C-alpha positions as CSV (number, residue, x, y, z in Angstrom):
1,M,14.1,10.2,10.9
2,S,16.8,7.5,12.6
3,E,17.7,4.6,10.6
4,N,15.7,1.7,12.2
5,A,12.6,4.5,11.7
6,T,13.6,3.9,7.8
7,N,13.5,0.6,7.9
8,Y,10.0,0.1,9.4
9,L,9.1,2.4,7.1
10,E,10.3,0.5,4.0
11,L,8.9,-2.7,5.0
12,E,4.9,-1.3,5.6
13,Y,5.3,0.4,1.7
14,E,6.2,-3.4,0.6
15,H,3.8,-4.9,2.8
16,L,1.2,-2.5,2.0
17,Y,1.8,-2.3,-1.7
18,N,1.8,-6.4,-2.0
19,V,-1.7,-6.5,0.3
20,R,-2.8,-3.7,-2.9
21,D,-1.2,-5.8,-5.9
22,Q,-3.6,-9.1,-4.4
23,T,-6.8,-7.2,-3.7
24,I,-6.4,-6.4,-7.3
25,L,-6.3,-9.4,-8.2
26,F,-9.0,-10.8,-5.8
27,L,-10.7,-7.9,-7.7
28,K,-9.4,-9.8,-11.1
29,M,-10.8,-13.2,-9.7
30,C,-13.9,-12.4,-8.0
31,P,-15.5,-8.6,-10.4
32,K,-18.7,-9.4,-8.4
33,T,-18.4,-8.2,-5.4
34,T,-20.2,-5.7,-1.9
35,G,-17.7,-3.1,-2.6
36,L,-15.7,-4.1,-0.1
37,A,-13.1,-4.3,-1.4
38,E,-12.9,-1.4,-3.3
39,E,-13.3,0.4,-0.2
40,M,-10.1,-1.5,0.9
41,L,-8.4,-1.1,-2.9
42,T,-8.8,2.8,-2.3
43,W,-7.3,3.1,1.0
44,L,-4.7,0.8,0.1
45,D,-4.0,2.7,-2.9
46,Q,-3.8,6.5,-0.9
47,K,-1.5,4.7,1.9
48,V,0.8,3.9,-0.6
49,K,1.0,7.1,-2.4
50,M,1.8,8.7,0.7
51,L,4.1,6.3,2.4
52,G,6.4,6.7,-1.2
53,E,6.3,9.7,-1.0
54,R,7.4,10.1,2.8
55,L,10.7,7.7,1.1
56,M,11.9,9.7,-1.1
57,Q,12.1,12.4,1.1
58,Q,14.3,11.2,3.6
59,M,16.0,9.5,0.8
60,D,16.6,13.0,-1.1
C-alpha cells in the first residue's frame, strides 16, 4: 500500500477511535437512550478493531 493510503488509514482509524470514545462518554452521561448509541458503539468498535488490524499488518 502506498504511503498516502497508509496515512489515510491512520487518519480514519484515529477519527473513528475518537468518535467511539465520545459515544462511550455520551452513554455514561445519558444511560437511558433509545439504543441507537449502543448500536453505533458496536459498529464503531468493530470498525476500529478492523482498521487497527490492517494498520498492524502494514507495519509488519
